[in-house]
ZADO-1210 file (C-alpha; in nm, 4 decimals, padded with zeros to 6 digits):
<atoms>
<atom x="-03.3230" y="-05.8254" z="11.7848" code="MET" pos="1"/>
<atom x="-03.4046" y="-05.6387" z="11.4766" code="THR" pos="2"/>
<atom x="-03.3578" y="-05.7781" z="11.1336" code="ARG" pos="3"/>
<atom x="-03.0496" y="-05.5652" z="11.0437" code="THR" pos="4"/>
<atom x="-02.8596" y="-05.6423" z="11.3641" code="SER" pos="5"/>
<atom x="-02.9078" y="-06.0178" z="11.3192" code="SER" pos="6"/>
<atom x="-02.7808" y="-05.9855" z="10.9620" code="LYS" pos="7"/>
<atom x="-02.4714" y="-05.8025" z="11.0861" code="ILE" pos="8"/>
<atom x="-02.4005" y="-06.0753" z="11.3446" code="TRP" pos="9"/>
<atom x="-02.4356" y="-06.3475" z="11.0805" code="ARG" pos="10"/>
<atom x="-02.1856" y="-06.1615" z="10.8615" code="THR" pos="11"/>
<atom x="-01.9386" y="-06.1326" z="11.1496" code="VAL" pos="12"/>
<atom x="-01.9721" y="-06.5020" z="11.2372" code="VAL" pos="13"/>
<atom x="-01.9309" y="-06.6046" z="10.8740" code="PHE" pos="14"/>
<atom x="-01.6207" y="-06.3853" z="10.8337" code="ALA" pos="15"/>
<atom x="-01.4684" y="-06.5300" z="11.1500" code="GLY" pos="16"/>
<atom x="-01.5310" y="-06.8828" z="11.0262" code="ALA" pos="17"/>
<atom x="-01.3603" y="-06.8024" z="10.6975" code="MET" pos="18"/>
<atom x="-01.0575" y="-06.6605" z="10.8786" code="LEU" pos="19"/>
<atom x="-01.0375" y="-06.9638" z="11.1034" code="GLY" pos="20"/>
<atom x="-01.0570" y="-07.2012" z="10.8075" code="ALA" pos="21"/>
<atom x="-00.7801" y="-07.0165" z="10.6242" code="GLY" pos="22"/>
<atom x="-00.5474" y="-07.0248" z="10.9230" code="ALA" pos="23"/>
<atom x="-00.5733" y="-07.4001" z="10.9705" code="SER" pos="24"/>
<atom x="-00.5037" y="-07.4869" z="10.6056" code="CYS" pos="25"/>
<atom x="-00.1281" y="-07.4434" z="10.6357" code="GLY" pos="26"/>
<atom x="-00.0942" y="-07.6793" z="10.9325" code="LYS" pos="27"/>
<atom x="-00.1884" y="-07.9902" z="10.7343" code="ASP" pos="28"/>
<atom x="00.1198" y="-07.9730" z="10.5146" code="LYS" pos="29"/>
<atom x="00.4356" y="-08.1383" z="10.6407" code="GLN" pos="30"/>
<atom x="00.7486" y="-07.9293" z="10.6343" code="ALA" pos="31"/>
<atom x="01.0318" y="-08.0654" z="10.4232" code="THR" pos="32"/>
<atom x="01.3665" y="-08.0769" z="10.5977" code="THR" pos="33"/>
<atom x="01.7107" y="-08.0794" z="10.4491" code="THR" pos="34"/>
<atom x="01.9750" y="-08.3105" z="10.5870" code="PRO" pos="35"/>
<atom x="02.2367" y="-08.1434" z="10.8047" code="PRO" pos="36"/>
<atom x="02.5567" y="-08.0485" z="10.6195" code="PRO" pos="37"/>
<atom x="02.8539" y="-08.2777" z="10.6516" code="GLU" pos="38"/>
<atom x="03.1329" y="-08.1471" z="10.8743" code="PRO" pos="39"/>
<atom x="03.4281" y="-08.0047" z="10.6843" code="VAL" pos="40"/>
<atom x="03.7716" y="-08.1299" z="10.7791" code="ALA" pos="41"/>
<atom x="03.9975" y="-07.8471" z="10.8940" code="VAL" pos="42"/>
<atom x="04.3672" y="-07.8954" z="10.8132" code="PRO" pos="43"/>
<atom x="04.6198" y="-07.8654" z="11.0932" code="ALA" pos="44"/>
<atom x="04.7508" y="-07.5126" z="11.1462" code="ALA" pos="45"/>
<atom x="05.1035" y="-07.4406" z="11.0227" code="ASP" pos="46"/>
<atom x="05.2984" y="-07.2219" z="11.2691" code="PRO" pos="47"/>
<atom x="05.4905" y="-07.0540" z="10.9867" code="GLY" pos="48"/>
<atom x="05.1663" y="-06.9621" z="10.8103" code="ALA" pos="49"/>
<atom x="05.0428" y="-06.7779" z="11.1186" code="ALA" pos="50"/>
<atom x="05.3576" y="-06.5608" z="11.1239" code="ASP" pos="51"/>
<atom x="05.3302" y="-06.4940" z="10.7512" code="ALA" pos="52"/>
<atom x="04.9641" y="-06.3974" z="10.7918" code="LYS" pos="53"/>
<atom x="05.0467" y="-06.1640" z="11.0812" code="ALA" pos="54"/>
<atom x="05.3215" y="-05.9986" z="10.8757" code="ASN" pos="55"/>
<atom x="05.0892" y="-05.9627" z="10.5773" code="ALA" pos="56"/>
<atom x="04.8180" y="-05.8087" z="10.7977" code="ASP" pos="57"/>
<atom x="05.0688" y="-05.5628" z="10.9458" code="LYS" pos="58"/>
<atom x="05.1933" y="-05.4644" z="10.5996" code="ALA" pos="59"/>
<atom x="04.8349" y="-05.4148" z="10.4783" code="ALA" pos="60"/>
<atom x="04.7583" y="-05.1895" z="10.7759" code="GLN" pos="61"/>
<atom x="05.0726" y="-04.9830" z="10.7148" code="GLU" pos="62"/>
<atom x="04.9829" y="-04.9485" z="10.3459" code="GLN" pos="63"/>
<atom x="04.6278" y="-04.8393" z="10.4323" code="ALA" pos="64"/>
<atom x="04.7609" y="-04.5803" z="10.6791" code="ALA" pos="65"/>
<atom x="05.0035" y="-04.4464" z="10.4172" code="LYS" pos="66"/>
<atom x="04.7249" y="-04.4198" z="10.1580" code="GLU" pos="67"/>
<atom x="04.5030" y="-04.2370" z="10.4084" code="ALA" pos="68"/>
<atom x="04.7835" y="-03.9877" z="10.4826" code="ASP" pos="69"/>
<atom x="04.8430" y="-03.9323" z="10.1108" code="ASP" pos="70"/>
<atom x="04.4728" y="-03.8738" z="10.0499" code="LYS" pos="71"/>
<atom x="04.4483" y="-03.6281" z="10.3398" code="ARG" pos="72"/>
<atom x="04.7536" y="-03.4352" z="10.2112" code="ALA" pos="73"/>
<atom x="04.6051" y="-03.4225" z="09.8599" code="ALA" pos="74"/>
<atom x="04.2717" y="-03.2983" z="09.9983" code="ASP" pos="75"/>
<atom x="04.4470" y="-03.0254" z="10.1996" code="GLU" pos="76"/>
<atom x="04.6457" y="-02.9161" z="09.8928" code="LEU" pos="77"/>
<atom x="04.3306" y="-02.9037" z="09.6788" code="ALA" pos="78"/>
<atom x="04.1499" y="-02.6964" z="09.9443" code="ALA" pos="79"/>
<atom x="04.4436" y="-02.4531" z="09.9658" code="LYS" pos="80"/>
<atom x="04.4542" y="-02.4148" z="09.5866" code="GLU" pos="81"/>
<atom x="04.0780" y="-02.3535" z="09.5768" code="ALA" pos="82"/>
<atom x="04.1088" y="-02.0808" z="09.8430" code="GLU" pos="83"/>
<atom x="04.3925" y="-01.9145" z="09.6507" code="GLU" pos="84"/>
<atom x="04.1929" y="-01.9238" z="09.3266" code="ALA" pos="85"/>
<atom x="03.8888" y="-01.7726" z="09.4987" code="ALA" pos="86"/>
<atom x="04.1030" y="-01.4940" z="09.6507" code="ALA" pos="87"/>
<atom x="04.2624" y="-01.4202" z="09.3127" code="LYS" pos="88"/>
<atom x="03.9207" y="-01.4058" z="09.1446" code="GLN" pos="89"/>
<atom x="03.7935" y="-01.1675" z="09.4146" code="ALA" pos="90"/>
<atom x="04.0934" y="-00.9367" z="09.3568" code="GLU" pos="91"/>
<atom x="04.0333" y="-00.9392" z="08.9813" code="GLU" pos="92"/>
<atom x="03.6650" y="-00.8583" z="09.0290" code="ASP" pos="93"/>
<atom x="03.7505" y="-00.5692" z="09.2600" code="ALA" pos="94"/>
<atom x="04.0041" y="-00.4306" z="09.0114" code="ALA" pos="95"/>
<atom x="03.7564" y="-00.4239" z="08.7213" code="LYS" pos="96"/>
<atom x="03.6070" y="-00.0847" z="08.6426" code="LYS" pos="97"/>
<atom x="03.2394" y="-00.0311" z="08.6107" code="ARG" pos="98"/>
<atom x="03.1264" y="00.0352" z="08.2530" code="PRO" pos="99"/>
<atom x="02.9881" y="00.3806" z="08.3437" code="ARG" pos="100"/>
<atom x="03.1689" y="00.5566" z="08.6183" code="GLY" pos="101"/>
<atom x="03.4609" y="00.4531" z="08.8298" code="GLY" pos="102"/>
<atom x="03.3106" y="00.4302" z="09.1755" code="ASN" pos="103"/>
<atom x="03.2058" y="00.1025" z="09.3290" code="ALA" pos="104"/>
<atom x="02.8688" y="00.2312" z="09.4454" code="ARG" pos="105"/>
<atom x="02.6083" y="00.2334" z="09.1689" code="PRO" pos="106"/>
<atom x="02.4261" y="00.5566" z="09.1040" code="THR" pos="107"/>
<atom x="02.0829" y="00.5917" z="08.9583" code="GLY" pos="108"/>
<atom x="02.0610" y="00.6678" z="08.5886" code="ARG" pos="109"/>
<atom x="01.7321" y="00.7356" z="08.4248" code="GLY" pos="110"/>
<atom x="01.4185" y="00.8831" z="08.5579" code="PHE" pos="111"/>
<atom x="01.1903" y="00.8289" z="08.8555" code="VAL" pos="112"/>
<atom x="00.8172" y="00.7992" z="08.8224" code="LEU" pos="113"/>
<atom x="00.6373" y="00.9547" z="09.1136" code="SER" pos="114"/>
</atoms>
């Protein structure tokens, strides 16, 4: 082997040894563990509470549906008002006269360089 190729191989071997040494450093430490949590006592279920919860859930769903309908109606009304305002503005723009001349099509004023 030539001198440069042996130097390259020594560099590769040295780098591999450094990587191997770094990977094994973390294995010497012992992992700390936390004790398992204590079980929580669950109170006995009250049959009346289940009915009350079901009624409350049903009322909340009805309220959410009503709010969604109200929001949709308000959005539709706002869209309709916006369309009406745009149509009114378009009519006003069409009714305006041009400052010079009454026709809608502009005509050339001035001179042409040729």
